[in-house]
N, C-alpha and C positions, 0 to 999 in steps of 0.2 A: 240718600247715599248710606250704605251699610257701614257700621262702625268697624275700624281696623282691629283685628284680633292678632296679638303677638303671643306666640307660644315659645317658651324657652326649652331648648334641648340640653339637658345637663351634660357636663363633661364626663369623659370616661375616666374613672379614678385610676384604672390600670395604666393608661397612657400618661396620666399626670405623674404617677410614681416613676415611670420610665424616664421622664424629662429630668427628674432629680438625680437619676443614676447616670453619671458621666462615663461614657465608653472611652477607653484609651485609644488614641490614634495609632494606627499601625504604620510605623515609620520605617522606611528603607533608606539605605545610603548607597550611592554609586561612586566607585573609585576607579581610576585608570592611570596606568603609566604606559608610555609609548615605546620604551626600549627595555631590554633585559640586562642593562648594565647594573653593577652592584649597587651604586648609589640610588638608582631608580628603584631597585628592589627594596632597599631600605625605606624609601619614600612610600612605596606600595604597602609594606607591612605597617608603617606608622599610620597611614590613612585607615586601614582596616581596624587597627586597635583603637584609634581615636573615635571612630563612629560607633563601634560596638559599645565602648564605655559611655559615650555621650547619650545615646538612645536608651541604654539600659538604666542609666541613673536619672533620666527625666521622669518626673512623677506621672505626667499625662501621656507618656509615650510607651508604645510596645514595639519591640524589635520585630520587624517583618522580614529582615534579611539584609545582608551586606552583599552587594553585587559588584564584582570586581573583574575587569578585563586586564590581564597582565601581559605587557609587551605587545599591545595591539594599537594600531594607529587610530586616531580620533577623527580622521578625515571622512570615513564612511562608516555609518552605523551598522550596515548589513553584515559586516564581518565580526561584529562584537557580540558574541553569544550571550554573555551575561547581561548586557544592556537590553538585548531583545527579549531575554527571559523576564527581566524586570518589567518591561512594557506589557508583556503578555499577562503577568500577574495583576498589573494595574487594570487591564481590560476585564479581568475576572473579578474586579472589586476586592482584591485581597491586600491592597496597599492604599493608604490614605494620604501619605506625604512622602516626598523624596528629598533627601539632603545630598548635596554634592559640594566639593571644595570650590570649584570655579566653573565658569562657562567653558573654558578651554578643556577642562576635564570631562565635561558633559558631551561636547561636540565642537569640532573646529570647522564645521561646514555650516554656514549661516542658514541655508535652506533646511538642512536636517534638524538643526537646533530648534528653529521656529516651528517647524512642522510638528515635532514631537511635543513641544511645550503646549501648542494649541490643542493637540489630541488629548493630552493629559488634562488640560484645563476643561475640555468638554466633558471629561469623565469626573470632574470635580476634584482632581488631584493636583495640588500645587507643588512647585519645586522651589527649594530655597538654595540660592547660590551664596555661600558664606563670604567669599572673598569680595564679591561686588555688592553684598548686602541687598540682594534682590529677592523678593518673594513674589512669585508669579500669580498668587491669589489677588494681588493688587493690579487692577487693569491698567493703571498708569505706567506700570513698569515695562510694558511690552516694547515701547519705543527704545527705552534704555537697553533692554535685552537685545533688540535688533542691532543696535550700534555696537554693543560689546561683542556680540557674536561675529559681526563683520570684522572687528579687530582681531578676534581669535582666529578667524579664517585667514586674514592677512598674515598673521604671525605664522600659521601653519604653512602658507604658501612661501613665505620668506625662508623658513627652515628647510622646506623641500628644495627650494632653489639653491640654497647654500650647500646642502648635502649633495645634490646633483653636480654642482660646480666642483665640489671637492673630489667626487668620484672621477669626473672627466679629467681633472688635472692629474689625478693619479694614473689614469690611462696613458697620458702623454709620457709619463716617466716609467711606464711599464709596471705600475703598482695596481694590483686588483686582487679580489678575493676569488680564489679558484673554487669552482663549484663541483662538489663530489656528488655523483648520482648513485653511488654504490655499485657502479659497473666500470670495469677496466682500471680505475684509479682509486686509491685510498690515501688518506693522510699518513705519511711515514713518521717514524720516530723523531725526525728533525723538523717536522711540520710541513715538509715539501711533498708534492704528489709522488706516489709510489705505485708501480704497476702491479695489478692483480694477475698473476700468471695464467690462471684458468681462463679468465675473460679475454686476456691477450691472445691466447690460442684461437679463441672463437673469432676474434676480429681478423686475425691473419688468415684464417680459413675463409671468411667472407670475402676479404680482399682478393685472395688468390683465385677463388672460384669465379669471382666477377671478371677478373682479367683473363681467365681461361675461357670466357664466353658464356658462362651461365647467366640466365635471366634472374630477375629478383624473385620470381615465383619458384624457379628451380633451386635457388639458394635457400629459400624458405622451407621447401620440402626436404632438402638435404639436412638442414639444422634440426627440423622436427623429427626426422627419421633417426638421427643420431642421438636424440633425447637431450639435446642441449637447451637449457631454459633461456628465455628471452631476458633482456635487461630488467624487465619488470618481475622476473621470476616465474613467468607463465610458460606452460609447455608449447603454446602456440606463438608463432612469430607473425609479424605483418611486413609486407613489402615496404611500407613507409619507415618502419624501424630500421630495416636493412639499408634503405637509401640514406637515412640520417647518419648511420654509422659510416657509410662510404664517403659522405660529404663532410664529416667532422674532422677538422684540422687538428684537434687535440691528439688524435691517435698518431699524428706525424710529429708530435712534440711541440706544436705551435698553438697559438691562441689568437683568435680574432675577437676583439673587444667591441662592444656597442653594436651588436647585431640587431638589437631591438631598442626601443626607447618608449617612455611614457609621455604622450603628448599633452595630457591634462591631468594634473595631480589629483583633482577632485574625482574624476571618473575612473582614473587608474587604468585606463585601457592601454595595453601594450601593443605597439605597432612595429612592423618590420622596418628596419632602417634601409631604405632604398637610395640613400645618398642625401637625405635631409640633414643628417649629422655626420661628422667625420668618424671614421673607424680606425682602429689601431691593430696592426698585425705584429705579433711578437713571435719571432723564431727562436727555437731551442729553449723554450720556457721550462720544459720538463722532459723526462725520458720519453723517447718515441717507441711506439709499439710496431709501427711499420715505417720503412724508410721514406723520406720525403719524396724521393723519385717515384716510388710506388704510388704515393698519394697523388702526385701530379699525373701519373698514367691513368689512375682511376678517374680523375676529373676530366681528362681528355676523352676517355672512353665514354663517360656519362654524356659529355657534349656530343660525341659522335652518334650515340644512340638516339639522343633527343632530336638531332638534326638530320636523321636518316631520311633519304629520299623515299617518297611513296613507292609502293610496289608497281603501280601502273601510272604512267604519265597522264593518261586521259581520264582515268576513272579514280578520282580521289576527292574527298571532302575537305581534307586539310593538306598542308604542304609537307606533312611528316608521315613516314611509314611506321609500321609496327615492328619492333625488334623481336626477332626470334632467335633463340640460342640452340635450336635443335640441330641445325646444320651450319657450319661456318661459311660455306659457299653461298648461303642465302643472303649474306650481307656483303659478299665480296665479288661474286661472279656477275660481270657487267657486259651488256651487249655493246660491241664496238660500233654497231650501226646506229642505234637510237639512244644509247646510254641508259636503258632501263635494266633493272635487275633480272636475273634468270630465276626460274622457279623449278623445284624438283617435282617431276610428274611420273606417275606409274602408268605405263602402257600395258595393255593386255592384247597380245596378238596370237590368235589361234590357241588360246588357253595358256600361253606362256607370258609371264610377267617380265617386263623390262623397265628399268628406271632410267629416265633421261632428264636432262635440264633444258628448258626452253625459255626464250625471251617472253616476259609477261605481256608486253604489248602485243606481240604476235599471237600469243596464246589467247588473249581476251578479245582482240579486235581484228585478227586475221592478217594476211600478208600485206594488205594495203597500209597497215600501221607500221610494219617493219619488214621490208622486202627480203633482206639478205641474211637474217640471223638463222644459224643452223640449229638443229636439235642434237645435243651431245649426249652420248652414252655416259652414265656415271662412272662405270668401270674405267673407260678410256680417259676420262677427265681426271679421275683420282690418280691413275697410273702416271699421267703426264706431270701432274703437280709433284708427286712423290719423286719422280725422276729428276725434276728441276731442283728439288731440295738436296737430293743426293749429289748432283753435279756441283751444287753450290758448296757443299761440304768438301767434296773431293778436289775440286780444281779452282774455286773462285774465292777462297778465303782472303787472298791478298786484296782483291777488288773490294770485298766487304770491309776490310780494314781501312782501305782508302776512303770509303764512304763515311766510316766512323770518324776518321781524321778530319774530313771536310766539315762534319757536323760540329766537332769540337772547335775548329777554326772559326766557324760562323758564330758560335756562342761567345768566344773570346773577342771577336770583332765587334759584336754588339755591345759588350761590356765596355770597350774602349771607345766606342762611337761618341762623337761630340753631342749626339742627341740621346744620350742615356738618361734614365729617369732622374738621376741626381742633378745633372746639368739643367734639365727642363724645370725641375723644382726650384732651382736657384733663379731661373728666369722668371718664373711665376711670382716668386717673392718680391723681386725687384719691381715687377709691374704692379703688384698689389700695393707696395709702398708708394709708388708714383700715383696710383689711383687715390689712395688716402690723402696724399698731399694736395692733389687737384680738387678733392671733394670740399676742402675748406673754401676754395674760391667759387664753388658752385652754389653758394647760398644766394647770391644775387644772380639775376638772369644774365647768362653769358653764353652765347651760341658756340663760341670757339672752345670754351672749356667743356661744354656739354658734348660737343663732337669728339673731343679728345678722350673724355671719359668713356664714351661709347666704343671708340676704337680700342682702348686699353681693355675694356671688358670683353670684347670679342677676341682679342689676342690671348687673354687669360683662358677663355673657354677653349680655344683652338689648341693651346699648349697642354691643357689638362687632358683633352681628347687624345693628343699625340702621345702623351706620357702613358695613358692607359693602353694604347695600341702597342707601344714598345714593351711595356711590362708583360702584356699577353704574349708577344712574340718571344720574349726571353723565356717565359714559362714554357711555351711550346717547344722551344729549342732544348730546354732541359728534359722535357718529356721524350723528345726524339733522340736525344743523347742516351737517355736511360734505356729506351726501347732498342736502340742500335746495339748497345752493350749487351743487352739481354739476348738479342739474336746471335751475336758473336759467341756468347757463352753457350747457347743452345746448340749451335752447329759445331762447337768445339768439344761438346760433352762426349766422353768416351762411351758412356752407357746409353747413348741416344738410340732408340729402336727405330730403324728405318726400313723394316721389312714389310710394313703395311701402312696404309694411309691413316692419318690421325686428324680428326676435326680439331682437337685441342691444340695440336702443334700448328696447324694452318691458321687458327684464330690468333695465336701468339706471334707468328713471324710473317704471315702474309697480309699485306695491306689491301691488295686489289688484284683480281684476275680479269683481264679484258679478253673477250672472245673476238679474235680478228677474222677468223673464218672457220670452216669445218675442219681444217687441217692445222690450225695454229692458234695458240693463245699467248698472251703476254702477262707475266707474273711480276708484280711489284712487291718487293719485300719491305718490311719496316726499315726506315732509314733512307729509302729512295732507290736502292739497288734493283734493277730490272733484268729479267731473263725472258727472251722469246723462245717458247717451247713448242715443238711439234706435237700434235695429237695423234695417238696411235689407234 
């Protein structure tokens, strides 16, 4: 067997010299405060000064940066710009060690905390938590870190719950923070909301145009043509922005609180409140841009357009039709035979064009779909409607006044009704108290108590539904009252031009026109007053 031969490879003297040269550790510090109150600001400044001095005065350390998120929540790291910047520098091997005051300063989300600690550890970068005296370079400290991170998360959850509870208690008493979007309202000298006149004119224009029958697209084009900037300051508007303005109760001087809520404080996802939590409606909270009656009319008109019948009874994919603002009669002229809307059609006979209105069912499916509906000349139809409005103004004002009076009586009757919302709410509270009392006896199995609890629960649900129906009915009555007053004001106006047919006027005061035959139509005005009018 051959003799073993061992050859020594000498050490590199250059590397040996490098071993004796100690490189300073590049140390960074992370600071964070979660609110922007003055005390917290002081704490923030103190943290920055403290770490700057500590790292700079340490013989073996070199300052790699102070990373500080001011006024940022610690629940989610993705919103903390400085934190993410620090992690990116660690990834680039520009930081060797991180100092931080405590685990709760680093992160209050257990998963985020452990995830980033492990990532940093894999890169060979430890984190020192001074308050807990934990150095993540020690493998045994990960269990302690997990427990303390969980405590920090629980603390954050408790704080979040307390803050939410405080906000909701404030809602009950009408206390809340008014949100200024920079459009329509600004903070006044007294700290209360103040109307911005220029924006208020835009809102009134949108409201009036909508009630005059304009579509969202039509209002959009009108605003852009007039050079009016959107709430975001852009020259272009969107129909969604216009819809939000029309639905926003703030412009009527009211506020609806808790429209949305956060279901999970860790995820921070905001959900629409569809009844999961109570809401609070505050009337007369601030100056109104449009009257509340106008706001109610807008909501009624929005509901009418959404629930509009389809153009054709037989040929439709959905139960809703498409709103068109081009002609007022497209939404109001109804066939007395089949109940379908009429459509405006242009006939061409021997080179001559004639505009007529025809039942859509008969138009699309023939006489078998609607046997008796006539074709009406537009000129005759408009002349008859105009004549009906003239006769209303000249000889029927007393009857219209009687209709208005009936509307007012109905509103007063509903307010004095034993089934008004306040009475029902009192009944609900009594049942809820009884439910809570019986719940104590339901700990042990008791069929009688369980049955009684079920009955009370069903009664509460029925009362809540009844209350909702009555509130809707009262709101509807207010809308009808406002509309009837508007009709009275319109027909009493001295400068009202009745020399020619107006789509805008028909949209405002006519609710429905039923075609009875080729010789007769029935016109129903806002408020319920009806006139049967011959066709010329």
